[in-house]
C-alpha positions as CSV (number, residue, x, y, z in Angstrom):
1,L,-6.9,-30.0,15.7
2,L,-7.2,-33.3,17.4
3,M,-10.8,-32.6,18.5
4,Y,-11.9,-31.9,14.9
5,E,-10.7,-35.4,14.1
6,A,-12.0,-37.0,17.3
7,L,-15.5,-35.6,16.7
8,G,-15.5,-37.0,13.2
9,L,-15.6,-33.5,11.5
10,C,-12.7,-34.6,9.3
11,E,-10.7,-37.8,8.7
12,E,-7.9,-38.7,11.1
13,G,-4.8,-36.7,10.1
14,G,-6.9,-34.4,8.0
15,A,-7.5,-31.4,10.4
16,A,-4.9,-29.2,8.8
17,A,-6.4,-29.7,5.3
18,F,-9.9,-29.2,6.9
19,I,-8.8,-25.8,8.1
20,D,-6.9,-24.8,5.0
21,R,-10.1,-25.5,2.9
22,G,-12.1,-23.3,5.2
23,D,-14.4,-26.1,6.2
24,N,-14.4,-24.8,9.8
25,T,-15.8,-21.4,9.2
26,Y,-18.6,-19.4,7.5
27,G,-19.1,-20.8,4.0
28,G,-17.4,-24.1,4.8
29,R,-18.9,-27.4,6.0
30,F,-19.2,-26.3,9.6
31,V,-19.0,-23.0,11.5
32,I,-16.9,-23.6,14.6
33,N,-16.7,-21.0,17.4
34,P,-18.6,-18.2,15.7
35,S,-18.2,-16.2,18.9
36,G,-14.4,-16.5,18.7
37,G,-14.2,-19.1,21.4
38,Q,-11.8,-18.9,24.3
39,I,-9.4,-16.7,22.3
40,S,-12.0,-13.9,22.3
41,K,-13.6,-14.6,25.7
42,G,-10.9,-16.1,27.9
43,H,-11.5,-19.1,30.1
44,P,-13.2,-18.4,33.3
45,L,-13.4,-21.9,34.9
46,G,-16.9,-23.2,34.8
47,A,-18.3,-20.3,32.7
48,S,-16.7,-21.4,29.4
49,G,-19.2,-24.3,29.0
50,L,-22.1,-22.0,29.9
51,A,-20.9,-19.5,27.3
52,Q,-20.9,-22.3,24.7
53,C,-24.4,-23.2,25.7
54,A,-25.6,-19.6,25.4
55,E,-24.0,-19.2,22.0
56,L,-25.6,-22.4,20.6
57,T,-29.0,-21.4,22.0
58,W,-28.7,-17.9,20.4
59,Q,-27.6,-19.4,17.1
60,L,-30.6,-21.9,17.0
61,R,-33.0,-19.1,17.9
62,G,-31.6,-16.8,15.2
63,V,-30.6,-14.0,17.6
64,A,-26.8,-14.2,17.4
65,G,-26.5,-10.9,15.5
66,K,-23.4,-10.5,13.3
67,R,-22.3,-14.0,14.3
68,Q,-25.5,-15.6,13.1
69,V,-25.0,-18.8,11.1
70,T,-27.7,-18.7,8.4
71,G,-30.1,-21.6,8.7
72,A,-28.6,-23.1,11.9
73,R,-30.5,-26.2,12.9
74,L,-28.1,-28.2,15.0
75,G,-25.3,-27.2,17.4
76,L,-22.5,-29.3,18.9
77,Q,-20.8,-28.4,22.1
78,Q,-17.5,-29.9,23.1
79,T,-15.5,-29.0,26.2
80,L,-12.4,-30.7,27.5
81,G,-11.5,-29.5,31.0
82,L,-9.0,-30.1,33.8
83,G,-8.4,-33.6,34.7
84,G,-9.8,-34.9,31.5
85,A,-13.4,-33.9,32.2
86,C,-15.2,-33.9,28.8
87,V,-18.7,-32.9,27.7
88,V,-20.2,-33.4,24.3
89,A,-23.7,-32.2,23.7
90,L,-26.0,-31.8,20.7
91,Y,-28.6,-29.0,20.5
92,R,-31.4,-28.7,18.1
93,K,-34.1,-26.1,17.7
94,G,-37.3,-26.9,19.5
95,F,-40.7,-25.2,19.2
96,P,-39.8,-23.6,15.8
97,T,-43.2,-21.9,15.5
98,V,-43.0,-20.0,18.8
99,P,-41.7,-16.4,18.1
100,F,-38.8,-15.3,20.3
101,S,-36.6,-12.3,20.6
102,V,-34.0,-11.2,23.2
103,Q,-35.9,-7.9,23.4
104,D,-39.1,-9.8,24.4
105,V,-37.2,-11.5,27.3
106,I,-35.6,-8.3,28.5
107,A,-39.0,-6.5,28.4
108,R,-40.7,-9.3,30.3
109,H,-38.0,-10.1,32.9
110,G,-35.6,-7.1,32.9
111,Y,-31.8,-7.3,32.4
112,N,-29.1,-7.4,35.0
């Protein structure tokens, strides 16, 4: 709740109302954790930030499957780790005219 406020997604003290209105999910102002976040994935140290990066990349490329946020143009990554380590990064779609699919990558490079 505190991070919604700290990131400016809602006013200070307004995180509960932000959630109650559904502003943090599909159909609201922002879609937060479309993959389910750490509740669905767990928290393997170091890999959590990479999972966020991958999810945002898939969203911006339009290849996130059932989790896809329609019209995704920007992504915000925020991680607060042990010892107060914090990362905030913004992603935006680059090269929008280059076609891309996960199947193309797998066909070209294989899949482990």
